[in-house]
N, CA, C and O of each residue as an XYZ file, in Angstrom:
508
protein
N     -32.050     43.879    -84.070
C     -32.123     42.392    -82.816
C     -32.025     43.679    -81.598
O     -31.371     44.710    -81.752
N     -32.898     43.309    -80.293
C     -32.991     44.039    -78.989
C     -31.786     43.012    -78.121
O     -31.487     41.827    -77.981
N     -31.343     44.455    -77.655
C     -30.383     44.101    -75.808
C     -31.144     42.961    -75.474
O     -32.280     43.023    -75.944
N     -30.893     41.871    -74.778
C     -31.232     40.844    -73.864
C     -30.469     41.983    -72.594
O     -29.774     42.980    -72.795
N     -30.738     41.616    -71.814
C     -30.123     42.104    -70.199
C     -29.950     40.075    -69.669
O     -30.761     39.150    -69.707
N     -28.902     40.139    -69.354
C     -28.469     39.346    -68.587
C     -27.577     40.065    -66.948
O     -26.818     40.990    -66.658
N     -28.439     38.686    -66.122
C     -28.363     39.279    -65.057
C     -27.169     38.313    -64.404
O     -27.212     37.177    -64.877
N     -26.115     38.518    -63.423
C     -24.451     37.775    -63.666
C     -25.307     37.716    -61.817
O     -25.772     38.542    -61.032
N     -25.183     36.781    -61.847
C     -25.224     36.704    -59.897
C     -23.842     36.919    -59.190
O     -22.922     36.136    -59.424
N     -23.666     38.119    -58.210
C     -22.195     37.491    -57.442
C     -22.229     36.742    -56.018
O     -22.872     36.959    -54.991
N     -21.659     36.163    -56.230
C     -21.703     35.664    -54.844
C     -20.161     36.311    -53.548
O     -18.943     36.224    -53.705
N     -20.575     36.614    -52.954
C     -18.812     36.537    -51.840
C     -19.262     35.978    -50.727
O     -20.223     36.053    -49.961
N     -18.133     35.312    -50.892
C     -17.907     34.670    -49.482
C     -17.113     35.687    -48.390
O     -16.412     36.592    -48.843
N     -17.270     35.476    -46.764
C     -16.687     36.368    -46.166
C     -16.062     35.190    -44.654
O     -16.424     34.027    -44.830
N     -15.700     35.289    -44.077
C     -14.774     34.661    -42.778
C     -14.946     35.218    -41.678
O     -14.514     36.370    -41.630
N     -15.680     34.615    -40.269
C     -16.070     35.084    -39.689
C     -15.023     34.681    -38.767
O     -15.044     33.456    -38.885
N     -13.900     35.032    -37.716
C     -13.377     35.315    -36.594
C     -13.559     34.856    -34.969
O     -13.213     35.671    -34.113
N     -13.932     33.959    -34.689
C     -14.785     34.282    -32.972
C     -14.241     33.060    -31.762
O     -14.043     31.872    -32.018
N     -14.114     33.572    -30.728
C     -14.242     32.810    -30.189
C     -15.455     32.429    -29.009
O     -16.447     33.101    -28.726
N     -14.985     31.027    -28.390
C     -16.232     30.265    -27.344
C     -15.441     29.876    -26.299
O     -14.252     29.634    -26.504
N     -16.050     29.754    -24.913
C     -15.864     29.596    -24.016
C     -16.146     27.723    -24.441
O     -17.041     27.305    -25.176
N     -14.971     26.778    -23.641
C     -15.059     25.203    -24.427
C     -15.032     25.299    -22.587
O     -14.519     26.146    -21.855
N     -15.653     24.306    -22.330
C     -16.187     23.456    -20.417
C     -15.187     21.837    -21.028
O     -15.339     21.065    -21.975
N     -14.215     21.937    -19.912
C     -13.359     20.407    -20.072
C     -13.104     20.110    -18.580
O     -12.589     20.796    -17.697
N     -13.517     19.135    -18.582
C     -13.495     17.976    -16.770
C     -12.465     17.672    -16.898
O     -12.022     17.398    -18.013
N     -11.823     17.625    -15.928
C     -10.411     16.854    -15.735
C     -10.745     16.311    -14.367
O     -11.332     16.876    -13.445
N     -10.248     15.099    -14.434
C     -10.160     13.899    -13.482
C      -8.888     13.626    -12.839
O      -7.965     13.196    -13.530
N      -8.741     13.814    -11.676
C      -7.542     13.370    -11.167
C      -7.524     12.158     -9.690
O      -8.164     12.077     -8.642
N      -6.438     11.375    -10.328
C      -7.192     10.667     -8.979
C      -5.231     10.163     -8.386
O      -4.146     10.495     -8.864
N      -5.507      9.486     -7.482
C      -3.984      9.579     -6.663
C      -4.121      7.824     -6.493
O      -5.060      7.226     -5.967
N      -3.100      7.334     -7.002
C      -2.752      5.857     -6.584
C      -1.867      5.853     -6.051
O      -0.820      6.282     -6.536
N      -1.978      5.285     -4.658
C      -0.618      4.920     -2.995
C      -0.125      3.206     -3.610
O      -0.707      2.190     -3.230
N       0.930      3.204     -4.508
C       1.787      2.354     -4.422
C       2.667      1.325     -3.072
O       3.366      1.999     -2.315
N       2.641      0.431     -2.916
C       3.144     -0.349     -1.629
C       4.106     -0.856     -2.036
O       3.681     -1.158     -3.151
N       5.375     -1.297     -2.015
C       6.421     -1.602     -2.091
C       7.358     -2.161     -0.991
O       7.396     -1.524      0.061
N       8.492     -3.823     -1.164
C       8.886     -4.240     -0.478
C      10.237     -3.403     -0.581
O      10.829     -3.402     -1.660
N      10.613     -2.878      0.218
C      12.558     -2.929      0.936
C      13.099     -3.393      1.817
O      12.826     -3.497      3.013
N      14.234     -3.813      0.971
C      15.089     -4.877      2.825
C      15.899     -3.469      2.925
O      16.231     -2.652      2.066
N      16.118     -3.540      4.645
C      16.793     -2.322      5.062
C      17.896     -2.996      6.186
O      17.809     -3.327      7.368
N      18.803     -3.012      5.324
C      20.400     -3.068      6.202
C      21.293     -2.391      7.314
O      22.239     -1.903      6.696
N      21.392     -2.220      8.193
C      22.205     -1.418      8.113
C      23.399     -1.704      9.435
O      24.107     -2.708      9.355
N      23.555     -0.697     10.689
C      24.150     -1.357     12.087
C      23.374     -0.432     12.932
O      22.697      0.548     12.623
N      23.725     -1.168     14.483
C      22.957     -0.303     15.153
C      23.780     -0.101     16.559
O      23.992     -1.020     17.350
N      24.138      1.039     16.707
C      24.555      1.217     18.162
C      24.142      0.496     19.454
O      23.250      1.118     20.030
N      24.512     -0.602     20.068
C      23.885     -0.395     21.382
C      24.609     -0.141     22.419
O      25.812     -0.296     22.213
N      24.345      0.165     23.377
C      25.136      0.492     25.125
C      24.353     -0.795     25.644
O      23.193     -1.035     25.307
N      25.166     -1.660     26.566
C      24.977     -1.509     27.355
C      25.595     -1.336     28.463
O      26.740     -0.902     28.586
N      24.822     -1.688     29.362
C      25.359     -1.411     31.614
C      25.281     -2.109     32.358
O      24.209     -2.504     32.816
N      26.518     -2.523     32.751
C      27.236     -3.120     33.832
C      26.899     -3.173     35.283
O      27.867     -2.414     35.239
N      26.573     -3.274     36.349
C      26.473     -3.176     37.141
C      26.591     -3.713     38.517
O      25.702     -4.286     39.145
N      28.644     -3.278     39.182
C      28.964     -4.192     39.260
C      28.837     -3.353     41.144
O      28.727     -2.141     41.326
N      28.896     -4.407     42.259
C      28.940     -4.046     43.728
C      29.823     -4.780     44.548
O      29.627     -5.820     45.176
N      30.693     -4.167     44.455
C      31.520     -4.085     45.245
C      32.096     -3.751     46.758
O      32.118     -2.584     47.148
N      32.630     -5.000     47.716
C      32.197     -4.038     49.339
C      33.231     -3.829     49.622
O      34.144     -4.373     49.001
N      33.437     -3.117     50.481
C      34.711     -1.916     51.068
C      34.668     -2.609     51.775
O      34.870     -3.814     51.629
N      34.238     -1.722     53.283
C      34.737     -1.801     54.309
C      35.001     -1.679     54.660
O      35.210     -2.538     55.517
N      35.620     -0.299     54.820
C      36.929      0.722     54.955
C      36.191      2.195     55.606
O      35.338      2.851     55.009
N      36.604      2.430     56.605
C      36.523      3.413     57.344
C      37.336      5.075     56.538
O      38.554      5.109     56.358
N      36.497      6.196     56.185
C      36.386      7.137     55.477
C      36.318      8.596     56.265
O      35.647      8.639     57.296
N      37.016      9.829     55.791
C      36.691     10.798     56.899
C      34.996     10.968     56.782
O      34.334     10.823     57.809
N      34.312     11.285     55.468
C      33.189     12.072     55.366
C      32.994     11.128     53.933
O      33.672     10.184     53.528
N      31.535     11.921     53.224
C      31.349     11.618     52.115
C      32.245     11.486     50.675
O      32.622     12.532     50.146
N      32.503     10.477     50.194
C      33.032     10.732     49.193
C      32.012     11.285     47.570
O      30.821     11.024     47.395
N      32.727     11.907     46.793
C      32.467     12.231     45.383
C      32.350     10.962     44.819
O      33.055      9.985     45.074
N      31.043     11.061     43.721
C      31.472     10.552     42.676
C      32.340     10.684     41.801
O      32.568     11.852     41.488
N      33.339      9.328     40.907
C      34.580      9.651     40.396
C      34.582      8.720     38.894
O      33.693      7.873     38.807
N      35.278      8.819     38.054
C      35.148      7.979     36.934
C      36.357      7.427     36.401
O      37.132      8.142     35.765
N      36.550      6.391     36.579
C      38.231      5.225     36.224
C      37.332      4.463     34.885
O      36.395      3.665     34.920
N      38.164      5.179     33.569
C      37.628      4.957     32.384
C      36.434      4.590     31.999
O      35.735      5.561     31.709
N      36.007      3.747     31.900
C      34.161      3.997     30.973
C      33.864      3.359     32.616
O      32.746      2.845     32.669
N      34.220      3.328     33.232
C      33.364      3.274     34.640
C      33.404      4.429     35.596
O      34.303      5.200     35.932
N      32.456      4.332     35.845
C      31.202      5.368     37.293
C      31.215      5.238     38.203
O      30.152      4.674     38.464
N      31.878      5.408     39.260
C      31.903      4.829     40.392
C      31.103      5.233     41.781
O      31.782      5.940     42.526
N      30.136      4.997     42.130
C      29.254      5.876     43.718
C      29.801      5.465     44.577
O      29.817      4.234     44.574
N      30.284      5.907     45.352
C      30.794      5.612     46.733
C      29.273      5.361     47.263
O      28.262      5.952     46.885
N      29.379      4.336     48.232
C      27.545      4.611     49.178
C      28.265      4.239     51.070
O      28.866      3.299     51.591
N      27.802      5.452     51.489
C      28.534      5.253     52.863
C      27.390      5.677     53.565
O      26.356      6.263     53.243
N      28.104      4.980     55.173
C      26.773      5.251     56.155
C      27.652      6.245     57.621
O      28.739      6.795     57.444
N      26.986      6.279     58.817
C      26.820      6.693     58.996
C      26.659      5.843     60.721
O      25.615      5.668     61.349
N      28.355      5.368     61.205
C      28.553      4.696     62.424
C      28.510      5.624     63.636
O      29.279      6.549     63.898
N      27.175      5.071     64.498
C      27.245      5.981     65.745
C      28.528      4.998     66.809
O      28.321      3.818     67.092
N      29.471      5.561     67.153
C      29.845      5.172     67.867
C      30.770      6.066     69.407
O      29.903      6.813     69.861
N      31.473      6.158     69.873
C      31.508      7.231     70.673
C      32.443      8.478     70.049
O      33.346      8.921     70.759
N      32.298      8.834     69.197
C      32.255      9.247     67.751
C      31.661      9.237     66.622
O      31.457      8.080     66.255
N      31.125     10.364     65.583
C      31.243      9.666     65.114
C      31.859      9.283     62.894
O      32.191     10.175     62.113
N      31.825      8.584     62.741
C      33.104      8.193     61.520
C      32.073      7.389     60.454
O      31.125      6.611     60.558
N      32.974      8.171     59.151
C      32.193      7.227     57.603
C      32.632      5.866     57.653
O      33.856      5.783     57.551
N      32.315      5.280     57.720
C      32.661      3.485     57.430
C      31.991      4.177     55.482
O      31.056      4.871     55.081
N      32.847      3.639     55.020
C      32.213      2.793     53.075
C      32.043      1.626     53.204
O      32.695      0.641     53.549
N      30.758      1.940     52.773
C      30.218      0.270     52.594
C      30.421     -0.164     51.255
O      31.247     -0.998     50.886
N      29.827      0.295     50.743
C      30.519     -0.836     49.770
C      30.475      0.664     47.651
O      29.892      1.689     47.298
N      31.278     -0.107     47.191
C      31.114      1.194     45.667
C      29.939      0.344     44.391
O      29.889     -0.886     44.389
N      29.478      0.783     43.856
C      28.729      0.808     43.018
C      29.248      0.903     41.909
O      28.977      2.063     41.596
N      30.007      0.323     40.818
C      29.998      0.796     39.218
C      29.621      0.356     38.561
O      29.727     -0.867     38.471
N      29.050      0.978     37.829
C      28.544      1.046     36.540
C      29.342      1.343     35.393
O      29.917      2.425     35.271
N      29.422      0.121     34.267
C      30.092      0.501     33.387
C      29.569      0.101     32.044
O      29.190     -0.964     31.558
N      29.677      1.277     31.634
C      29.169      1.301     29.633
C      29.838      0.389     28.868
O      31.053      0.310     29.050
N      29.314     -0.332     28.037
C      30.008     -1.340     26.708
C      29.230     -0.692     25.598
O      28.003     -0.719     25.693
N      29.816     -0.079     24.494
C      29.118      0.367     23.163
C      30.005     -1.372     21.910
O      31.019     -2.070     21.892
N      28.872     -1.221     21.241
C      29.095     -1.880     20.754
C      27.784     -2.082     19.209
O      26.673     -1.552     19.217
N      28.299     -2.906     18.119
C      27.511     -2.611     16.877
C      26.907     -3.758     16.477
O      27.602     -4.756     16.667
N      25.796     -3.958     15.963
C      25.476     -5.127     15.496
C      24.285     -5.156     14.030
O      23.437     -4.264     14.003
N      24.299     -5.864     13.259
C      23.547     -5.765     12.066
C      22.446     -5.245     12.002
O      21.990     -5.197     13.144
N      21.666     -4.764     11.180
C      20.364     -5.207     11.938
C      19.725     -5.216     10.429
O      20.102     -4.463      9.531
N      18.698     -6.195     10.307
C      17.970     -5.972      8.752
C      16.213     -6.217      9.218
O      16.009     -6.337     10.426
N      14.945     -6.288      8.233
C      14.230     -5.908      8.818
C      13.409     -5.236      6.522
O      13.693     -4.428      5.637
N      12.864     -5.832      6.679
C      11.849     -5.623      5.724
C      10.601     -4.787      6.116
O      10.016     -4.788      7.200
N      10.300     -4.016      4.910
C       9.398     -3.278      5.372
C       8.989     -2.437      4.401
O       9.767     -2.099      3.509
N       7.680     -1.985      4.457
C       6.385     -1.534      3.650
C       6.771      0.071      3.339
O       6.770      0.868      4.277
N       7.108      0.518      1.939
C       7.202      2.568      1.895
C       6.240      2.355      0.738
O       6.319      1.785     -0.350
N       5.297      3.036      1.394
C       4.588      4.185     -0.228
C       5.049      4.888     -1.015
O       6.112      5.501     -0.917
N       4.176      4.883     -2.043
C       4.963      6.070     -3.222
C       3.408      6.064     -3.703
O       2.682      5.076     -3.806
N       3.026      7.683     -4.021
C       1.442      8.152     -4.070
C       2.254      8.266     -6.046
O       3.427      8.313     -6.415
N       0.773      8.270     -6.934
C       1.361      8.382     -8.147
C      -0.459      8.943     -8.410
O      -1.560      8.433     -8.208
N       0.041     10.233     -8.952
C      -1.547     10.739     -9.901
C      -1.146     10.985    -11.172
O      -0.173     11.361    -11.824
N      -2.971     10.404    -11.335
C      -3.112     10.718    -12.621
C      -4.088     11.856    -13.014
O      -4.749     12.352    -12.102
N      -4.269     12.386    -14.454
C      -4.908     13.036    -15.029
C      -5.052     13.115    -15.835
O      -4.218     13.260    -16.729
N      -6.361     13.050    -15.926
C      -7.026     12.737    -17.286
C      -8.573     13.558    -18.023
O      -9.750     13.513    -17.664
N      -8.041     14.107    -18.915
C      -9.213     15.426    -19.505
C     -10.688     13.746    -20.145
O     -10.679     12.565    -20.492
N     -11.696     14.963    -19.887
C     -12.941     14.243    -19.669
C     -13.593     15.447    -20.636
O     -13.826     16.595    -20.256
N     -13.876     14.808    -22.227
C     -14.531     15.545    -23.229
C     -15.538     15.872    -23.084
O     -16.132     14.805    -22.923
N     -16.565     16.987    -22.983
C     -17.551     17.300    -22.558
C     -18.523     17.369    -23.731
O     -18.193     18.488    -24.124
N     -19.485     16.987    -24.580
C     -20.352     17.396    -25.262
C     -21.025     18.594    -25.655
O     -22.220     18.620    -25.360
N     -20.479     19.770    -26.352
C     -20.625     21.078    -26.194
C     -20.910     21.268    -27.491
O     -19.832     21.275    -28.085
N     -21.938     21.452    -28.362
C     -22.573     22.101    -29.345
C     -21.646     24.005    -29.913
O     -21.487     24.632    -30.960
N     -21.427     24.118    -28.977
C     -21.247     25.501    -29.342
C     -19.855     25.369    -29.389
O     -19.309     26.405    -29.010
N     -18.976     24.372    -29.753
C     -17.064     23.946    -30.037
C     -16.935     23.760    -31.647
O     -15.847     23.484    -32.151
């Protein structure tokens, strides 16, 4: 008997590792939300009261501005021509400050920005 030759095919598998670049599109969008808020607080209010007080007094010269408690007094003088000059206090202008607080309420619109990020897939055949 003659020897028969048998061929056995040998198959080899190999793995390759590689890198590829992939482009991804990202969409960033913003949204402004409006929200109503009710505000309450106290406001400091300062009012000014002006009072004119007639004086009609003779004085030796101009008088300085003076303070009496919360009231600032501005003397008003005039020169009167006589045989000699004398100062006569015509009036005093009194300005008094009154401070108070009052409630404050207001509905106001406040804005808040939100950001959304969304990936958009690309048709990339090399991926």
